[in-house]
C-alpha positions as CSV (number, residue, x, y, z in Angstrom):
1,M,45.3,110.9,68.6
2,K,44.1,108.0,70.6
3,A,46.2,106.5,73.3
4,K,46.6,103.3,71.3
5,T,48.1,105.3,68.4
6,W,50.6,107.1,70.7
7,K,51.7,103.8,72.2
8,I,52.3,102.4,68.7
9,L,54.3,105.5,67.6
10,L,56.4,105.3,70.8
11,L,57.1,101.6,70.2
12,I,58.2,102.4,66.6
13,V,60.5,105.2,67.8
14,L,62.0,103.0,70.5
15,I,62.7,100.1,68.1
16,A,64.2,102.5,65.6
17,G,66.5,103.9,68.3
18,A,67.6,100.4,69.4
19,I,68.4,99.5,65.8
20,L,70.4,102.7,65.3
21,L,72.3,102.1,68.5
22,T,73.1,98.5,67.6
23,T,74.3,99.6,64.2
24,Q,76.6,102.2,65.7
25,I,78.0,99.7,68.2
26,V,78.7,97.1,65.4
27,K,80.4,99.8,63.3
28,A,82.6,100.9,66.2
29,V,83.7,97.3,67.0
30,K,84.4,96.5,63.4
31,S,86.4,99.6,62.7
32,D,88.6,98.9,65.7
33,K,89.5,95.3,64.8
34,T,93.2,94.7,64.3
35,D,93.4,90.9,64.5
36,G,90.0,89.9,63.0
37,S,88.3,89.4,66.4
38,T,85.0,91.0,67.3
39,S,85.5,91.0,71.0
40,A,83.7,93.8,72.8
41,T,86.2,93.5,75.6
42,D,89.2,94.4,73.4
43,P,91.0,97.2,75.3
44,S,91.5,99.2,72.1
45,N,87.7,99.2,71.5
46,K,86.5,102.8,70.9
47,L,83.3,102.2,72.7
48,L,84.9,100.9,75.9
49,G,87.9,103.2,75.8
50,S,90.8,102.5,78.2
51,L,89.8,100.0,80.9
52,T,91.4,99.8,84.3
53,T,90.8,97.0,86.7
54,T,91.4,97.3,90.4
55,A,91.7,94.3,92.7
56,F,90.1,94.9,96.1
57,A,91.3,93.0,99.1
58,A,88.6,91.1,101.0
59,T,87.7,92.8,104.3
60,K,86.9,90.8,107.4
61,K,85.4,91.9,110.7
62,L,87.8,92.3,113.5
63,Y,86.7,91.7,117.2
64,A,88.5,92.1,120.5
65,N,89.0,88.9,122.5
66,V,90.1,90.9,125.5
67,D,89.9,94.6,126.5
68,V,92.3,96.3,124.1
69,N,93.5,99.7,123.0
70,V,93.1,100.8,119.4
71,R,96.0,103.0,118.3
72,K,96.8,105.6,115.6
73,A,100.2,103.9,114.9
74,P,101.3,100.3,115.1
75,S,103.1,100.7,118.5
76,I,102.4,100.6,122.2
77,T,103.4,104.3,122.2
78,G,101.0,105.2,119.4
79,E,98.2,107.6,120.4
80,K,95.2,105.7,121.7
81,V,92.2,106.2,119.5
82,Q,89.7,104.2,121.6
83,A,89.5,101.4,124.2
84,V,87.5,98.4,123.2
85,T,86.0,95.8,125.5
86,A,86.2,92.0,125.0
87,G,83.8,90.7,122.4
88,T,83.3,94.1,120.8
89,F,83.5,94.7,117.0
90,I,86.5,96.9,116.4
91,G,86.3,97.5,112.6
92,T,87.1,95.9,109.3
93,T,90.6,94.7,108.1
94,T,92.2,93.4,105.0
95,G,94.8,91.7,107.1
96,T,97.6,94.2,106.6
97,E,100.1,93.6,109.4
98,S,103.2,95.3,110.8
99,T,105.6,94.4,113.6
100,A,106.7,96.7,116.4
101,D,107.3,96.5,120.1
102,N,107.3,92.6,120.0
103,N,103.7,92.7,118.7
104,T,102.1,92.1,115.4
105,W,99.7,94.9,114.6
106,V,96.7,94.6,112.4
107,E,95.5,97.7,110.4
108,V,91.8,98.2,111.0
109,T,89.3,100.6,109.5
110,L,87.0,101.9,112.2
111,A,83.3,102.6,111.6
112,D,84.0,106.3,110.9
113,G,86.6,105.4,108.3
114,T,89.6,106.1,110.5
115,K,92.6,103.8,109.9
116,A,94.1,102.5,113.1
117,Y,96.0,99.6,114.6
118,V,95.4,96.9,117.2
119,A,97.7,94.2,118.5
120,K,96.8,91.0,116.6
121,N,97.0,88.6,119.6
122,Y,94.2,90.5,121.3
123,T,91.8,90.0,118.4
124,Y,89.9,87.5,116.3
125,I,88.5,87.7,112.8
126,L,85.1,86.8,111.4
127,P,84.4,86.8,107.6
């Protein structure tokens, strides 16, 4: 067969497949209606199954405004993970805070994925 004939046959097969798929989707949505709606986002929709949504907290970049120690626990007695110099990027944070030793500690995720803590008053945040 010529190349043009193959292209036409391929196009026919693709169109037939699209029509078949559309028909199956419509049947699945119609068979799952309970209130007369045709919403494809209906949580009981067979095609979509059970949907779960997860909200993610926005992360911001945390920098040291002075030389500061990053610690494993939110405490001045927590094991030191690293020392950071002023102006240096520490890691990302969602803003989760805890209080200990008369300090507010910010949870930070370091570049290697390690969760650590740094005293908030020695840091600044950029979006």
